[in-house]
C-alpha positions in Angstrom: -9.5 -10.7 -6.8 -10.2 -7.1 -8.0 -9.4 -4.1 -5.7 -10.2 -0.4 -5.9 -7.4 2.1 -7.0 -7.4 4.0 -3.7 -7.7 2.7 -0.1 -8.4 5.2 3.0 -6.3 4.5 6.1 -9.3 2.6 7.6 -10.0 0.6 4.4 -5.9 -0.4 4.4 -6.2 -1.5 8.1 -9.2 -3.6 7.8 -8.1 -5.1 4.5 -4.6 -6.0 5.8 -6.2 -7.7 8.9 -8.7 -9.6 6.8 -6.3 -10.5 3.8 -3.7 -11.5 6.0 -5.9 -13.9 7.7 -6.3 -15.5 4.3 -2.3 -15.6 3.9 -2.3 -12.6 1.5 0.6 -10.1 2.3 -0.4 -6.6 2.4 2.7 -4.3 2.2 2.6 -0.3 2.8 5.3 1.1 0.5 7.0 4.3 1.0 7.8 6.2 -2.2 9.1 9.4 -0.6 11.7 8.4 2.0 9.4 9.3 4.8 8.2 6.7 7.0 4.7 6.8 8.9 4.8 6.9 12.6 3.3 3.8 14.2 3.0 2.0 10.7 5.3 -0.6 9.3 6.4 0.3 5.9 8.8 -0.8 3.4 10.9 1.5 1.0 10.1 1.3 -2.5 12.6 -0.9 -4.0 11.3 -2.7 -7.5 13.8 -5.6 -7.2 12.9 -6.5 -3.6 9.2 -5.9 -4.2 9.1 -8.3 -7.3 10.4 -11.0 -5.0 7.3 -10.9 -2.8 4.7 -13.7 -3.1 2.3 -13.7 -6.2 -0.9 -11.9 -5.1 0.5 -9.8 -2.7 -1.0 -6.3 -2.2 1.2 -3.3 -2.5 -0.1 0.0 -1.1 1.9 3.0 -2.3 1.9 6.1 -0.4 3.2 9.7 -1.0 2.7 13.1 0.8 -0.7 13.6 -0.5 -1.7 10.4 -2.4 -1.9 12.2 -5.7 1.4 11.1 -7.2 1.1 7.5 -6.3 -2.5 7.5 -7.8 -1.0 9.2 -11.1 1.7 6.3 -11.1 -0.6 3.6 -10.3 -0.5 2.2 -14.0 3.1 2.4 -14.0 3.2 0.3 -10.8 0.8 -2.3 -12.1 2.7 -2.7 -15.3 6.0 -3.1 -13.1 4.4 -5.5 -10.7 1.8 -7.6 -12.9 1.7 -10.5 -10.4 0.7 -8.3 -7.5 -2.2 -6.0 -6.7 -1.2 -2.3 -6.6 -3.2 0.3 -4.7 -2.6 4.0 -3.6 -3.4 5.2 -0.1 -5.9 7.9 -0.5 -4.7 11.1 1.1 -1.2 9.7 1.4 1.0 10.2 4.5 -0.8 13.6 5.1 -4.0 11.9 6.1 -2.6 9.2 8.0 -3.8 9.2 11.7 -1.0 7.7 13.8 -3.5 6.6 16.7 -6.2 5.1 14.5 -6.6 1.4 15.1 -9.2 -1.3 14.5 -11.2 -2.5 17.5 
């Protein structure tokens, strides 16, 4: 399975819904110690993340999305059994009231 380097919030929500129906875990990962309101996030912890099921999708976010996009190669090297993606626009572009209908 191949994924884009970045997902928008809408793509994240749609893909999370669809992939989790197929049994694939999608995790939104906080790399800046600042959670997103109304979103389930996990703090960046390499050991704990490496224990997640093979094929899980890790969506990393920072304030603007630039730092996580720059570090994507590092994340993919660190987690070769998982899919690593950056959240486009990061925490700054997250709309807390956006939902799928």
